[in-house]
N, C-alpha and C positions, 0 to 999 in steps of 0.2 A: 661759553661759544658754542655754537651748531655750528657743522658744517655746511657748506652752500648744498643745494640739491645737487644730486649725482656725484658727490666727492666722498669715499668712502674712507680716505684717509689723507693724511698731512704727513710729509717728509721732511725732516730738519737734518741739514749738515751743520752740525756743531763744530767739532773739532777742526780749527783751521779757516773757518768761515765765521761763527758768530763769536767762538772763543779761540782766543791768541794764546800762543806760548811764547815765552822770552827764552830762546836758545842760551842765552849766556848763564841763565840760573844753573841749567844742567852741566854747562863747563866748568861754572863754580863749584858744584858740588864733586864733579869730578877730580877737580884738582884738589879739594879738600880731602878726599878719597885715597891720592895718589894714582888715580887711573888715567889711562891715555883718554885723549878726546874723544868722543863717539862710542866708547865702551856701553856706558848704560844704554844708549838708544840701540844699538845691536844687539844687546844681549834681550833688551825687554820686548824688543819689536822684530825679532826672529820668527818667522812665518809659524814654525811648528810651535812657539809659545804662545803668540798673539792672537794667532788664528782662533783657536778655541774660544778665547776671550770674546774677541770681536762679533763671532757668531753667537755669543750666549751659552755656550755648552760648559763653560766654567765661569765663576762670579769673579769679578773683579778683584778681591781678596785672593782668591785662589791664584790668579794671575800676577800678583805682585809677590806673592810667597814663591811662586816659582820663579820668580826674575830673582827674587833674593837667595833662593838655592843655588840658582846658576851663578851668582857673584861670587859665592863661597871660595869656589878655587881661584878665581881672580884678583879677590879681597884678601885671600889667606887668612880669614878669620871668619866664624859664622856671625859674631857680635857685629863686625864691621860690616858685615854685607847686610844684615839687617838693618842696621843704621843708615847704611847708604841710601837703599831703598826706601827706607821711611823719610828722610830728607827728600828723595826725589819725588816721592808719593806727596808730599805735603804743598807742592807748587800747584795752583789752582788754574792759573792763565789768567787772562782778562778779557773781558768782553768789549767788542769792536762797537762803539757808540752808534756809528755809522750803520752798521748793518743791523743792529739791535732795532 
């Protein structure tokens, strides 16, 4: 597909527009690991942690590793924190067919 004349780029807003997330999945993961509701979101999307990933300064893998590291004191165990973040990371959301 070529861009129409005069257009140099396209910008797509994917998350929360095209791809939707089911918050109940996060709540279920938090319950499974004995976490307070909202813990994963608060840790993962802390501005100092998420900002560099959002801006492309660190990789997605590095961001998720930093989330797991930050979850260790909350989970009380390295393995539990890694497993929790792995379960959280396995979610892929779903595409809104109307937007697509």
